[in-house]
PDB file of N, CA, C and O in Angstrom, chain B, residues numbered from 101:
ATOM      1  N   MET B 101      -8.034  71.247 213.473  1.00  0.00           N
ATOM      2  CA  MET B 101      -8.231  72.147 214.596  1.00  0.00           C
ATOM      3  C   MET B 101      -9.054  73.339 214.106  1.00  0.00           C
ATOM      4  O   MET B 101      -8.766  73.913 213.055  1.00  0.00           O
ATOM      5  N   ARG B 102     -10.065  73.698 214.865  1.00  0.00           N
ATOM      6  CA  ARG B 102     -10.937  74.811 214.496  1.00  0.00           C
ATOM      7  C   ARG B 102     -10.983  75.822 215.629  1.00  0.00           C
ATOM      8  O   ARG B 102     -11.050  75.451 216.801  1.00  0.00           O
ATOM      9  N   ARG B 103     -10.946  77.095 215.277  1.00  0.00           N
ATOM     10  CA  ARG B 103     -11.087  78.165 216.270  1.00  0.00           C
ATOM     11  C   ARG B 103     -12.555  78.548 216.377  1.00  0.00           C
ATOM     12  O   ARG B 103     -13.248  78.678 215.368  1.00  0.00           O
ATOM     13  N   VAL B 104     -13.025  78.729 217.611  1.00  0.00           N
ATOM     14  CA  VAL B 104     -14.418  79.090 217.860  1.00  0.00           C
ATOM     15  C   VAL B 104     -14.438  80.254 218.836  1.00  0.00           C
ATOM     16  O   VAL B 104     -13.743  80.236 219.852  1.00  0.00           O
ATOM     17  N   ALA B 105     -15.230  81.255 218.525  1.00  0.00           N
ATOM     18  CA  ALA B 105     -15.403  82.400 219.422  1.00  0.00           C
ATOM     19  C   ALA B 105     -16.905  82.624 219.602  1.00  0.00           C
ATOM     20  O   ALA B 105     -17.696  82.394 218.688  1.00  0.00           O
ATOM     21  N   PHE B 106     -17.275  83.072 220.784  1.00  0.00           N
ATOM     22  CA  PHE B 106     -18.685  83.361 221.029  1.00  0.00           C
ATOM     23  C   PHE B 106     -18.791  84.365 222.170  1.00  0.00           C
ATOM     24  O   PHE B 106     -17.845  84.563 222.933  1.00  0.00           O
ATOM     25  N   LYS B 107     -19.951  84.990 222.272  1.00  0.00           N
ATOM     26  CA  LYS B 107     -20.170  85.930 223.366  1.00  0.00           C
ATOM     27  C   LYS B 107     -21.428  85.547 224.124  1.00  0.00           C
ATOM     28  O   LYS B 107     -22.345  84.922 223.589  1.00  0.00           O
ATOM     29  N   MET B 108     -21.438  85.940 225.380  1.00  0.00           N
ATOM     30  CA  MET B 108     -22.562  85.662 226.266  1.00  0.00           C
ATOM     31  C   MET B 108     -22.825  86.924 227.077  1.00  0.00           C
ATOM     32  O   MET B 108     -21.928  87.747 227.257  1.00  0.00           O
ATOM     33  N   LYS B 109     -24.020  87.075 227.553  1.00  0.00           N
ATOM     34  CA  LYS B 109     -24.375  88.208 228.399  1.00  0.00           C
ATOM     35  C   LYS B 109     -24.477  87.723 229.838  1.00  0.00           C
ATOM     36  O   LYS B 109     -25.220  86.786 230.131  1.00  0.00           O
ATOM     37  N   LEU B 110     -23.739  88.354 230.726  1.00  0.00           N
ATOM     38  CA  LEU B 110     -23.801  88.033 232.144  1.00  0.00           C
ATOM     39  C   LEU B 110     -24.931  88.850 232.765  1.00  0.00           C
ATOM     40  O   LEU B 110     -24.980  90.071 232.618  1.00  0.00           O
ATOM     41  N   PHE B 111     -25.828  88.170 233.453  1.00  0.00           N
ATOM     42  CA  PHE B 111     -26.943  88.878 234.089  1.00  0.00           C
ATOM     43  C   PHE B 111     -26.411  89.863 235.122  1.00  0.00           C
ATOM     44  O   PHE B 111     -25.493  89.551 235.880  1.00  0.00           O
ATOM     45  N   GLU B 112     -26.990  91.037 235.141  1.00  0.00           N
ATOM     46  CA  GLU B 112     -26.585  92.062 236.103  1.00  0.00           C
ATOM     47  C   GLU B 112     -26.766  91.539 237.525  1.00  0.00           C
ATOM     48  O   GLU B 112     -27.774  90.906 237.843  1.00  0.00           O
ATOM     49  N   GLY B 113     -25.788  91.808 238.366  1.00  0.00           N
ATOM     50  CA  GLY B 113     -25.823  91.342 239.739  1.00  0.00           C
ATOM     51  C   GLY B 113     -25.166  89.988 239.940  1.00  0.00           C
ATOM     52  O   GLY B 113     -25.042  89.528 241.075  1.00  0.00           O
ATOM     53  N   CYS B 114     -24.742  89.338 238.858  1.00  0.00           N
ATOM     54  CA  CYS B 114     -24.130  88.004 238.941  1.00  0.00           C
ATOM     55  C   CYS B 114     -22.605  88.043 238.792  1.00  0.00           C
ATOM     56  O   CYS B 114     -21.964  86.998 238.675  1.00  0.00           O
ATOM     57  N   GLU B 115     -22.034  89.232 238.798  1.00  0.00           N
ATOM     58  CA  GLU B 115     -20.599  89.375 238.573  1.00  0.00           C
ATOM     59  C   GLU B 115     -19.775  88.639 239.632  1.00  0.00           C
ATOM     60  O   GLU B 115     -18.811  87.954 239.290  1.00  0.00           O
ATOM     61  N   ALA B 116     -20.134  88.767 240.895  1.00  0.00           N
ATOM     62  CA  ALA B 116     -19.371  88.117 241.972  1.00  0.00           C
ATOM     63  C   ALA B 116     -19.447  86.595 241.852  1.00  0.00           C
ATOM     64  O   ALA B 116     -18.445  85.909 242.052  1.00  0.00           O
ATOM     65  N   GLU B 117     -20.620  86.068 241.529  1.00  0.00           N
ATOM     66  CA  GLU B 117     -20.776  84.617 241.363  1.00  0.00           C
ATOM     67  C   GLU B 117     -19.965  84.123 240.164  1.00  0.00           C
ATOM     68  O   GLU B 117     -19.330  83.071 240.227  1.00  0.00           O
ATOM     69  N   TYR B 118     -19.994  84.889 239.076  1.00  0.00           N
ATOM     70  CA  TYR B 118     -19.187  84.530 237.901  1.00  0.00           C
ATOM     71  C   TYR B 118     -17.705  84.460 238.274  1.00  0.00           C
ATOM     72  O   TYR B 118     -17.018  83.493 237.947  1.00  0.00           O
ATOM     73  N   LYS B 119     -17.228  85.488 238.955  1.00  0.00           N
ATOM     74  CA  LYS B 119     -15.812  85.531 239.340  1.00  0.00           C
ATOM     75  C   LYS B 119     -15.465  84.353 240.243  1.00  0.00           C
ATOM     76  O   LYS B 119     -14.428  83.717 240.060  1.00  0.00           O
ATOM     77  N   LYS B 120     -16.324  84.059 241.213  1.00  0.00           N
ATOM     78  CA  LYS B 120     -16.091  82.944 242.135  1.00  0.00           C
ATOM     79  C   LYS B 120     -15.969  81.620 241.373  1.00  0.00           C
ATOM     80  O   LYS B 120     -15.067  80.827 241.641  1.00  0.00           O
ATOM     81  N   ARG B 121     -16.873  81.388 240.432  1.00  0.00           N
ATOM     82  CA  ARG B 121     -16.879  80.116 239.697  1.00  0.00           C
ATOM     83  C   ARG B 121     -15.698  79.967 238.744  1.00  0.00           C
ATOM     84  O   ARG B 121     -15.275  78.850 238.443  1.00  0.00           O
ATOM     85  N   HIS B 122     -15.170  81.082 238.274  1.00  0.00           N
ATOM     86  CA  HIS B 122     -14.091  81.007 237.300  1.00  0.00           C
ATOM     87  C   HIS B 122     -12.706  81.220 237.896  1.00  0.00           C
ATOM     88  O   HIS B 122     -11.702  80.984 237.225  1.00  0.00           O
ATOM     89  N   ASP B 123     -12.639  81.660 239.140  1.00  0.00           N
ATOM     90  CA  ASP B 123     -11.329  81.798 239.788  1.00  0.00           C
ATOM     91  C   ASP B 123     -10.691  80.427 240.004  1.00  0.00           C
ATOM     92  O   ASP B 123      -9.473  80.275 239.905  1.00  0.00           O
ATOM     93  N   GLU B 124     -11.520  79.442 240.296  1.00  0.00           N
ATOM     94  CA  GLU B 124     -11.026  78.081 240.500  1.00  0.00           C
ATOM     95  C   GLU B 124     -11.771  77.141 239.566  1.00  0.00           C
ATOM     96  O   GLU B 124     -12.900  76.738 239.842  1.00  0.00           O
ATOM     97  N   LEU B 125     -11.138  76.802 238.475  1.00  0.00           N
ATOM     98  CA  LEU B 125     -11.741  75.887 237.516  1.00  0.00           C
ATOM     99  C   LEU B 125     -11.663  74.475 238.070  1.00  0.00           C
ATOM    100  O   LEU B 125     -10.593  74.020 238.475  1.00  0.00           O
ATOM    101  N   TRP B 126     -12.799  73.777 238.089  1.00  0.00           N
ATOM    102  CA  TRP B 126     -12.841  72.414 238.614  1.00  0.00           C
ATOM    103  C   TRP B 126     -11.923  71.511 237.800  1.00  0.00           C
ATOM    104  O   TRP B 126     -11.871  71.613 236.574  1.00  0.00           O
ATOM    105  N   ASN B 127     -11.203  70.631 238.481  1.00  0.00           N
ATOM    106  CA  ASN B 127     -10.318  69.691 237.790  1.00  0.00           C
ATOM    107  C   ASN B 127     -11.092  68.783 236.837  1.00  0.00           C
ATOM    108  O   ASN B 127     -10.613  68.470 235.748  1.00  0.00           O
ATOM    109  N   ASP B 128     -12.305  68.357 237.254  1.00  0.00           N
ATOM    110  CA  ASP B 128     -13.073  67.484 236.383  1.00  0.00           C
ATOM    111  C   ASP B 128     -13.550  68.219 235.127  1.00  0.00           C
ATOM    112  O   ASP B 128     -13.716  67.605 234.074  1.00  0.00           O
ATOM    113  N   LEU B 129     -13.769  69.526 235.237  1.00  0.00           N
ATOM    114  CA  LEU B 129     -14.141  70.305 234.056  1.00  0.00           C
ATOM    115  C   LEU B 129     -12.937  70.451 233.124  1.00  0.00           C
ATOM    116  O   LEU B 129     -13.077  70.341 231.906  1.00  0.00           O
ATOM    117  N   LYS B 130     -11.774  70.693 233.685  1.00  0.00           N
ATOM    118  CA  LYS B 130     -10.561  70.760 232.861  1.00  0.00           C
ATOM    119  C   LYS B 130     -10.386  69.466 232.074  1.00  0.00           C
ATOM    120  O   LYS B 130     -10.068  69.489 230.885  1.00  0.00           O
ATOM    121  N   GLN B 131     -10.596  68.346 232.745  1.00  0.00           N
ATOM    122  CA  GLN B 131     -10.439  67.044 232.105  1.00  0.00           C
ATOM    123  C   GLN B 131     -11.491  66.838 231.013  1.00  0.00           C
ATOM    124  O   GLN B 131     -11.174  66.335 229.934  1.00  0.00           O
ATOM    125  N   LEU B 132     -12.737  67.223 231.287  1.00  0.00           N
ATOM    126  CA  LEU B 132     -13.809  67.077 230.299  1.00  0.00           C
ATOM    127  C   LEU B 132     -13.515  67.916 229.056  1.00  0.00           C
ATOM    128  O   LEU B 132     -13.702  67.445 227.934  1.00  0.00           O
ATOM    129  N   LEU B 133     -13.062  69.139 229.242  1.00  0.00           N
ATOM    130  CA  LEU B 133     -12.728  69.989 228.099  1.00  0.00           C
ATOM    131  C   LEU B 133     -11.620  69.356 227.261  1.00  0.00           C
ATOM    132  O   LEU B 133     -11.679  69.354 226.032  1.00  0.00           O
ATOM    133  N   LYS B 134     -10.618  68.824 227.939  1.00  0.00           N
ATOM    134  CA  LYS B 134      -9.515  68.181 227.233  1.00  0.00           C
ATOM    135  C   LYS B 134      -9.997  66.955 226.468  1.00  0.00           C
ATOM    136  O   LYS B 134      -9.614  66.753 225.316  1.00  0.00           O
ATOM    137  N   GLN B 135     -10.843  66.129 227.103  1.00  0.00           N
ATOM    138  CA  GLN B 135     -11.382  64.931 226.452  1.00  0.00           C
ATOM    139  C   GLN B 135     -12.226  65.286 225.232  1.00  0.00           C
ATOM    140  O   GLN B 135     -12.298  64.520 224.271  1.00  0.00           O
ATOM    141  N   THR B 136     -12.857  66.444 225.279  1.00  0.00           N
ATOM    142  CA  THR B 136     -13.699  66.900 224.179  1.00  0.00           C
ATOM    143  C   THR B 136     -12.855  67.437 223.025  1.00  0.00           C
ATOM    144  O   THR B 136     -13.366  67.657 221.927  1.00  0.00           O
ATOM    145  N   GLY B 137     -11.568  67.647 223.273  1.00  0.00           N
ATOM    146  CA  GLY B 137     -10.679  68.161 222.233  1.00  0.00           C
ATOM    147  C   GLY B 137     -10.501  69.661 222.271  1.00  0.00           C
ATOM    148  O   GLY B 137     -10.040  70.264 221.302  1.00  0.00           O
ATOM    149  N   ILE B 138     -10.870  70.272 223.403  1.00  0.00           N
ATOM    150  CA  ILE B 138     -10.774  71.720 223.541  1.00  0.00           C
ATOM    151  C   ILE B 138      -9.429  72.092 224.143  1.00  0.00           C
ATOM    152  O   ILE B 138      -8.950  71.471 225.091  1.00  0.00           O
ATOM    153  N   SER B 139      -8.839  73.129 223.560  1.00  0.00           N
ATOM    154  CA  SER B 139      -7.612  73.703 224.121  1.00  0.00           C
ATOM    155  C   SER B 139      -7.666  75.217 223.940  1.00  0.00           C
ATOM    156  O   SER B 139      -8.534  75.744 223.245  1.00  0.00           O
ATOM    157  N   ASP B 140      -6.738  75.891 224.569  1.00  0.00           N
ATOM    158  CA  ASP B 140      -6.656  77.357 224.456  1.00  0.00           C
ATOM    159  C   ASP B 140      -7.994  78.029 224.720  1.00  0.00           C
ATOM    160  O   ASP B 140      -8.433  78.867 223.932  1.00  0.00           O
ATOM    161  N   TYR B 141      -8.641  77.673 225.812  1.00  0.00           N
ATOM    162  CA  TYR B 141      -9.954  78.226 226.149  1.00  0.00           C
ATOM    163  C   TYR B 141      -9.753  79.441 227.058  1.00  0.00           C
ATOM    164  O   TYR B 141      -9.169  79.334 228.136  1.00  0.00           O
ATOM    165  N   SER B 142     -10.241  80.585 226.611  1.00  0.00           N
ATOM    166  CA  SER B 142     -10.154  81.807 227.395  1.00  0.00           C
ATOM    167  C   SER B 142     -11.492  82.525 227.369  1.00  0.00           C
ATOM    168  O   SER B 142     -12.212  82.499 226.371  1.00  0.00           O
ATOM    169  N   ILE B 143     -11.810  83.166 228.486  1.00  0.00           N
ATOM    170  CA  ILE B 143     -13.019  83.984 228.573  1.00  0.00           C
ATOM    171  C   ILE B 143     -12.603  85.366 229.062  1.00  0.00           C
ATOM    172  O   ILE B 143     -11.832  85.495 230.013  1.00  0.00           O
ATOM    173  N   PHE B 144     -13.118  86.388 228.406  1.00  0.00           N
ATOM    174  CA  PHE B 144     -12.829  87.770 228.775  1.00  0.00           C
ATOM    175  C   PHE B 144     -14.139  88.445 229.160  1.00  0.00           C
ATOM    176  O   PHE B 144     -15.161  88.253 228.501  1.00  0.00           O
ATOM    177  N   PHE B 145     -14.106  89.237 230.232  1.00  0.00           N
ATOM    178  CA  PHE B 145     -15.301  89.890 230.744  1.00  0.00           C
ATOM    179  C   PHE B 145     -15.186  91.401 230.556  1.00  0.00           C
ATOM    180  O   PHE B 145     -14.229  92.019 231.023  1.00  0.00           O
ATOM    181  N   ASP B 146     -16.161  91.987 229.872  1.00  0.00           N
ATOM    182  CA  ASP B 146     -16.228  93.435 229.690  1.00  0.00           C
ATOM    183  C   ASP B 146     -17.172  93.993 230.746  1.00  0.00           C
ATOM    184  O   ASP B 146     -18.391  93.874 230.622  1.00  0.00           O
ATOM    185  N   LYS B 147     -16.614  94.596 231.773  1.00  0.00           N
ATOM    186  CA  LYS B 147     -17.413  95.108 232.902  1.00  0.00           C
ATOM    187  C   LYS B 147     -18.369  96.218 232.485  1.00  0.00           C
ATOM    188  O   LYS B 147     -19.414  96.397 233.112  1.00  0.00           O
ATOM    189  N   GLU B 148     -18.034  96.958 231.448  1.00  0.00           N
ATOM    190  CA  GLU B 148     -18.885  98.072 231.016  1.00  0.00           C
ATOM    191  C   GLU B 148     -20.189  97.592 230.383  1.00  0.00           C
ATOM    192  O   GLU B 148     -21.219  98.254 230.504  1.00  0.00           O
ATOM    193  N   THR B 149     -20.146  96.445 229.709  1.00  0.00           N
ATOM    194  CA  THR B 149     -21.332  95.956 228.995  1.00  0.00           C
ATOM    195  C   THR B 149     -21.903  94.662 229.571  1.00  0.00           C
ATOM    196  O   THR B 149     -22.991  94.237 229.184  1.00  0.00           O
ATOM    197  N   ASN B 150     -21.170  94.034 230.498  1.00  0.00           N
ATOM    198  CA  ASN B 150     -21.531  92.730 231.072  1.00  0.00           C
ATOM    199  C   ASN B 150     -21.514  91.606 230.028  1.00  0.00           C
ATOM    200  O   ASN B 150     -22.173  90.581 230.206  1.00  0.00           O
ATOM    201  N   PHE B 151     -20.760  91.801 228.942  1.00  0.00           N
ATOM    202  CA  PHE B 151     -20.604  90.739 227.956  1.00  0.00           C
ATOM    203  C   PHE B 151     -19.358  89.934 228.251  1.00  0.00           C
ATOM    204  O   PHE B 151     -18.334  90.466 228.680  1.00  0.00           O
ATOM    205  N   LEU B 152     -19.468  88.644 228.013  1.00  0.00           N
ATOM    206  CA  LEU B 152     -18.337  87.725 228.094  1.00  0.00           C
ATOM    207  C   LEU B 152     -17.988  87.337 226.666  1.00  0.00           C
ATOM    208  O   LEU B 152     -18.867  86.992 225.877  1.00  0.00           O
ATOM    209  N   PHE B 153     -16.716  87.395 226.339  1.00  0.00           N
ATOM    210  CA  PHE B 153     -16.242  86.964 225.043  1.00  0.00           C
ATOM    211  C   PHE B 153     -15.357  85.751 225.264  1.00  0.00           C
ATOM    212  O   PHE B 153     -14.385  85.821 226.016  1.00  0.00           O
ATOM    213  N   ALA B 154     -15.681  84.649 224.621  1.00  0.00           N
ATOM    214  CA  ALA B 154     -14.929  83.409 224.818  1.00  0.00           C
ATOM    215  C   ALA B 154     -14.280  82.984 223.503  1.00  0.00           C
ATOM    216  O   ALA B 154     -14.792  83.238 222.413  1.00  0.00           O
ATOM    217  N   TYR B 155     -13.139  82.332 223.653  1.00  0.00           N
ATOM    218  CA  TYR B 155     -12.387  81.834 222.509  1.00  0.00           C
ATOM    219  C   TYR B 155     -11.819  80.473 222.871  1.00  0.00           C
ATOM    220  O   TYR B 155     -11.334  80.275 223.985  1.00  0.00           O
ATOM    221  N   LEU B 156     -11.879  79.536 221.937  1.00  0.00           N
ATOM    222  CA  LEU B 156     -11.287  78.218 222.159  1.00  0.00           C
ATOM    223  C   LEU B 156     -10.866  77.618 220.830  1.00  0.00           C
ATOM    224  O   LEU B 156     -11.296  78.057 219.764  1.00  0.00           O
ATOM    225  N   THR B 157     -10.027  76.617 220.916  1.00  0.00           N
ATOM    226  CA  THR B 157      -9.728  75.794 219.751  1.00  0.00           C
ATOM    227  C   THR B 157     -10.208  74.386 220.086  1.00  0.00           C
ATOM    228  O   THR B 157     -10.136  73.940 221.231  1.00  0.00           O
ATOM    229  N   ILE B 158     -10.698  73.698 219.055  1.00  0.00           N
ATOM    230  CA  ILE B 158     -11.255  72.364 219.261  1.00  0.00           C
ATOM    231  C   ILE B 158     -10.933  71.490 218.055  1.00  0.00           C
ATOM    232  O   ILE B 158     -10.920  71.957 216.917  1.00  0.00           O
ATOM    233  N   ASP B 159     -10.676  70.226 218.323  1.00  0.00           N
ATOM    234  CA  ASP B 159     -10.362  69.277 217.256  1.00  0.00           C
ATOM    235  C   ASP B 159     -11.531  69.130 216.281  1.00  0.00           C
ATOM    236  O   ASP B 159     -11.335  69.153 215.066  1.00  0.00           O
ATOM    237  N   ASP B 160     -12.740  68.979 216.810  1.00  0.00           N
ATOM    238  CA  ASP B 160     -13.931  68.786 215.985  1.00  0.00           C
ATOM    239  C   ASP B 160     -15.074  69.586 216.607  1.00  0.00           C
ATOM    240  O   ASP B 160     -15.526  69.263 217.705  1.00  0.00           O
ATOM    241  N   ALA B 161     -15.537  70.608 215.929  1.00  0.00           N
ATOM    242  CA  ALA B 161     -16.567  71.496 216.472  1.00  0.00           C
ATOM    243  C   ALA B 161     -17.867  70.772 216.802  1.00  0.00           C
ATOM    244  O   ALA B 161     -18.654  71.266 217.609  1.00  0.00           O
ATOM    245  N   LYS B 162     -18.109  69.613 216.196  1.00  0.00           N
ATOM    246  CA  LYS B 162     -19.319  68.838 216.499  1.00  0.00           C
ATOM    247  C   LYS B 162     -19.344  68.420 217.971  1.00  0.00           C
ATOM    248  O   LYS B 162     -20.415  68.196 218.534  1.00  0.00           O
ATOM    249  N   ASN B 163     -18.179  68.315 218.588  1.00  0.00           N
ATOM    250  CA  ASN B 163     -18.102  67.913 219.992  1.00  0.00           C
ATOM    251  C   ASN B 163     -18.703  68.956 220.937  1.00  0.00           C
ATOM    252  O   ASN B 163     -19.042  68.629 222.074  1.00  0.00           O
ATOM    253  N   LEU B 164     -18.839  70.191 220.488  1.00  0.00           N
ATOM    254  CA  LEU B 164     -19.429  71.224 221.344  1.00  0.00           C
ATOM    255  C   LEU B 164     -20.885  70.914 221.667  1.00  0.00           C
ATOM    256  O   LEU B 164     -21.340  71.184 222.779  1.00  0.00           O
ATOM    257  N   ASP B 165     -21.614  70.358 220.722  1.00  0.00           N
ATOM    258  CA  ASP B 165     -23.020  70.003 220.970  1.00  0.00           C
ATOM    259  C   ASP B 165     -23.133  68.955 222.065  1.00  0.00           C
ATOM    260  O   ASP B 165     -23.986  69.065 222.946  1.00  0.00           O
ATOM    261  N   ALA B 166     -22.290  67.953 222.018  1.00  0.00           N
ATOM    262  CA  ALA B 166     -22.317  66.894 223.033  1.00  0.00           C
ATOM    263  C   ALA B 166     -21.878  67.427 224.391  1.00  0.00           C
ATOM    264  O   ALA B 166     -22.372  66.981 225.427  1.00  0.00           O
ATOM    265  N   LEU B 167     -20.967  68.363 224.387  1.00  0.00           N
ATOM    266  CA  LEU B 167     -20.458  68.924 225.646  1.00  0.00           C
ATOM    267  C   LEU B 167     -21.579  69.579 226.450  1.00  0.00           C
ATOM    268  O   LEU B 167     -21.616  69.453 227.674  1.00  0.00           O
ATOM    269  N   SER B 168     -22.475  70.263 225.788  1.00  0.00           N
ATOM    270  CA  SER B 168     -23.556  70.955 226.500  1.00  0.00           C
ATOM    271  C   SER B 168     -24.508  69.986 227.192  1.00  0.00           C
ATOM    272  O   SER B 168     -25.254  70.390 228.083  1.00  0.00           O
ATOM    273  N   LYS B 169     -24.494  68.716 226.795  1.00  0.00           N
ATOM    274  CA  LYS B 169     -25.383  67.711 227.396  1.00  0.00           C
ATOM    275  C   LYS B 169     -24.740  66.988 228.583  1.00  0.00           C
ATOM    276  O   LYS B 169     -25.401  66.205 229.266  1.00  0.00           O
ATOM    277  N   GLU B 170     -23.474  67.246 228.823  1.00  0.00           N
ATOM    278  CA  GLU B 170     -22.772  66.600 229.930  1.00  0.00           C
ATOM    279  C   GLU B 170     -23.320  67.084 231.273  1.00  0.00           C
ATOM    280  O   GLU B 170     -23.510  68.287 231.457  1.00  0.00           O
ATOM    281  N   PRO B 171     -23.577  66.170 232.215  1.00  0.00           N
ATOM    282  CA  PRO B 171     -24.088  66.567 233.536  1.00  0.00           C
ATOM    283  C   PRO B 171     -23.192  67.611 234.227  1.00  0.00           C
ATOM    284  O   PRO B 171     -23.691  68.500 234.917  1.00  0.00           O
ATOM    285  N   LEU B 172     -21.913  67.502 234.042  1.00  0.00           N
ATOM    286  CA  LEU B 172     -20.984  68.443 234.677  1.00  0.00           C
ATOM    287  C   LEU B 172     -21.216  69.875 234.190  1.00  0.00           C
ATOM    288  O   LEU B 172     -21.009  70.828 234.940  1.00  0.00           O
ATOM    289  N   MET B 173     -21.642  70.023 232.944  1.00  0.00           N
ATOM    290  CA  MET B 173     -21.868  71.353 232.392  1.00  0.00           C
ATOM    291  C   MET B 173     -23.123  72.010 232.986  1.00  0.00           C
ATOM    292  O   MET B 173     -23.314  73.220 232.866  1.00  0.00           O
ATOM    293  N   LYS B 174     -23.966  71.204 233.622  1.00  0.00           N
ATOM    294  CA  LYS B 174     -25.174  71.728 234.253  1.00  0.00           C
ATOM    295  C   LYS B 174     -25.019  71.889 235.760  1.00  0.00           C
ATOM    296  O   LYS B 174     -25.960  72.266 236.459  1.00  0.00           O
ATOM    297  N   LYS B 175     -23.831  71.601 236.241  1.00  0.00           N
ATOM    298  CA  LYS B 175     -23.554  71.660 237.681  1.00  0.00           C
ATOM    299  C   LYS B 175     -23.496  73.116 238.146  1.00  0.00           C
ATOM    300  O   LYS B 175     -22.787  73.936 237.563  1.00  0.00           O
ATOM    301  N   TRP B 176     -24.224  73.415 239.168  1.00  0.00           N
ATOM    302  CA  TRP B 176     -24.200  74.758 239.740  1.00  0.00           C
ATOM    303  C   TRP B 176     -24.057  74.593 241.198  1.00  0.00           C
ATOM    304  O   TRP B 176     -24.010  75.582 241.929  1.00  0.00           O
TER     305      TRP B 176
END
């Protein structure tokens, strides 16, 4: 099990859309994360800087590369 943390910058003016998308996590996304070996996934939003700080644990960090190629991860 490996712990992974990363930060992202939320574009100004996108706060409401971010909140909308994360208030209800899609069931298929929950399942994909679990299949990838991800657990304990949390995202924190700093309103003062518009930075997102994310933390997760994963069985094999190599799976993160494959996850980004999943069609569901590109769904908007």
